N, C-alpha and C positions, 0 to 999 in steps of 0.2 A: 397494025400496032393495037394494043390495048390500054385501055385507060384503067388504072390501078386506082381504085378508091381507098379513102382512109380508113375504112372498115375492113379491108383485105379482100372484098370481091373484085372480080375481072370481068369486065364488059368490053366487047370488042367495038372498034370504031363503026363497023358496018352495021351493027345493031342498033347504035346510037343515032346513026344517020336516018334510020327509018322512022325514028320516034319524033314526035312534037317537043317542043321544050317543055309544056306542062306534062308530058308522059315522061320524059328524063328526069324532071324532078320528083315525080311519083315513085321512081325506083329506089330512092334513098331517104332515109330517115336522121334527122340531126340528132344525135344522142351523146350527152357528156355527163360530167361529175359536178354537181352543186358546189358553186364557191371556185370552181376551177375552169376558167375559159379557155386555157390551153387545151383542156382534154376533150373538148367538142370535136366530134367527127361525124362524117357521113357514112352510114352503114347501109349497105345493100338490104332491100326489104327482104329477099330471099335468104339471107343470113342473119336476120334479126331473132335471134333465139336466145335462150339464157345462156347455153354453153359459149357461144361465139362473143356474146357481150362481156361474160365473166372473163374469157381469155383475153379480149382486146383492152378491157378497162381495168384488168386485175380487181375484180370486185366479187361480191357476193349479192348479185342483184335479187331482189323480190318482186319488184314492178317498176314502171316507168310511170312519171309524172310529167304532165305538161306544164311547160313554166308559165305560160300567161294565164290559164284557167284553173290550174291545179287537178286537170281531170287523170284519173288513174286508170292505167292499161296494164292488164295482167298479161302474163307472157304467151298464154294461148290466144290472145287476140292482137298480139303486135302487130303482125303483117297485115291483119286487115283493119284495124282501127288506127294504127297511128298515122298522123297526117304528114305530107312531105315537108320540104323547107317552104318557107322561112319558120316553121314551127319548131320548136325546140323541146326535147324530152330529157329530163334529168333521172339519173338512175338513183332509186331507192333502195338501200341494202338492208338485207334482213337483220332484224335485231333478235339476237339470242338472249333470252332471259339468263339473268346471274342466279344460278342455283345455289342454296345454302348449303353449307357443308354438312354431310351426314356423319355423325359420330359414330354410327352403327358400323359404317362400312370404310372409313377412313383410319387407320391405325396412328397417322402421323397428325390427327386433328389437334388442334389446340385451340379453346374457347370456352366459353360458360356451358355447363350442364346443370340441369335442375333435377335433383333427385326427392322424390315425394315420398315420405315415411307416412304410410296409412294407418290408421287406427293406433297411432301411438298414445300411451298415457298422457295425460294433461300436466301430472306431476313429473314426470320424468326430467331428471336434470338435463341441463346442456350438454355438460360434459359427458353423461352416459352416451348421449346420442351420438355425439362427435366421435366416441371412442368406438362406437359400433360401427359406424360409417368408415372410421379408418382402417378397422379390421377386414372389412371387405377390400381395402384398397392395397393392403399390405403385400399381396402376390405381385402387383404391377410396379412396385418399386424394388429395382434388382439389390440396391444396398440394404434395405431392409429384410428381402428374402434371405440373402446372404447371412445376415446377423442371426437371423431365425435358426437358419440350418447349423450354425456354429453354437447357437446356445442349445439346441436339441443335443448336439454331439457332446458337448461339456457335461450336460445334466446325466446323460447316459454314462459317461466316464466316472463322474460324482457317485452314482448309485453302485457302480462296480467297485469304487474303493471302499464306500461304506460297507458294502457285502464283505469284503474281505476282512475289515477292521471287526466286524461282528463274529467271523469265523476264526479269528486268530487265536481265541483261548482253546479252541479244540484241535487247531491245526497242528500237525506232527513238524516239529523244527528240525533242522540240520545240525549236525555235531556229533562229536564221539562219545560224548558225556551228556548228562542232564544240564549242566552248567552251561556248556556251548549251545546246546539247543534252546535254552533259556535266554542267553546273551544274543543269539541269532534272531528269535521270535522279538526281542525288545527292539533291536536295531531296525527290523521289518516294520514293527508297529510305529516306529517314530518316523518311518520315510513315508508310509502311508498317511499319518497324521499329517505331515507336512506337504503330501501331495493331495490331499482333501482340503486344506487350508487354499493352497493356490487354487485349486478348481473352484473354490468357493468365491475367493476374490476374483477371479476372471469371470466367472458367471454374474457377480455383482457389477463388473464394469460393463460387461456385454448387454446387460438388461438396462443399465444406467443410458448407454449409448442408444439403444433401441427405443427407448422412451423419448430421448432427445431428437432421434430421427421422426419419430411419429409427430411429435409438438411442431417439428421444423416442417413437416409435410402439411399440417393443418393450417400453419400459418402461410403456407404457399412459397416458401423459400427452399424447398427441395430440389434436387436436380429433374424431378418427375414434372415440374411445371404446373401443377395444379393447386387450387386454393379452395377452402371449404367455408362458407359463410351460412351459418345456421340461422334460418326465419322462421319463426313460430307463426304457424296458420292453422286454421282449420276449415276443413273441406267438407261440405254438406254431402251426405249419402247420395243425393238425388243428382248430384254433378258427377258421380263416378260413372262415366258413361260405359267404360270397359267392362264393368261387372255387370251393369244393367245388360248390356248387349250379349255378354256371355250367359246371364240367367236366361234371357229370351231364346237365344240358340238352344239351350238345354231344354226349355220347356217345348220348344218346337220338335227338338228330336223325340222327346218322351211321347207327343201327340202323335208323332209320325208311327212310332213303335207300336203305340195302343191301336193304330188303324190298321196296321199290318196285321197285328193279331187278331183282331175283330174279322178282317176280310179272311183270314186263313181260317177262323173258327167257321163263318159261314160256308166257305169253300168246302170245308170237311162236312158240314151237315148237308149240303146238296149232292155231295158225291154219296154219302151214307144213306141218303133217301133214294137216290137213284139204284144204288146197289140193292137196297131191299125191295125196291119195286121190281127189278129185274128178277130177283129171287122168288118173290111171289108170283110173277108171270110164269116161271119155268115150274113152280110147283102146281099152277093150275093146268097147266099143259099136260104134265105128267099125270094128274087126277083124270083129266078127261080121256087121256090115251088108255087108261086102265078100264076106263068104264066102256 
């Protein structure tokens, strides 16, 4: 017969019969979840490891803590340092930090974003700054982007119609005689004029709709879900850490480049001196040989 422990270990009766009561207790460790008395189990010491504890208690254990003294025992020391019953150890689970959403990595992020406009003129009107900010957000609004494309197409059609109206006096008309040609050109001019008026009216409406969408965008009522609130402030130049660091890196690279140039010049000088010295030695050797 085997004695099945609550922790899942199996120890035979023959093994237990050979042990004293104190040795038998030392084979197990009482482990449970804090605040849940029903979860307390006897876990065999040889199976006291994070994988088995997480499986038995459905937890994410970080360390065990003794109930009476609060002593913390880390996983690598469980088998050697955990005391036998009646001591009780509670499971302390890992506490994972809550990371803030990164707007640069999450396309679906919705929240506050601060945009700093550096070196802005002090007398710049708020309306101009808001318009400048909204211009950079136009491409992210599908409705506004579609309205801009529609406006561009209408303006191109209007230019084509105006060009045809300008060329109308010199254009050759259709007809059997001069009277019919003149009448056809008059009808064509009227049609082009009406088409021009319709395009101008449509462009006016699209521009008004585009402006309304921009204003709604700035008020935060658009489908894109963002809101702009302009706050005027002044940032001292010394607080611009990014620019200071960039300037320091640029200077460091320039110094390293100058050092490399100096080292190269020194090396070339040494090579040149060595070459000249060898040439002089060869010249002396030839002179001695002639003597």
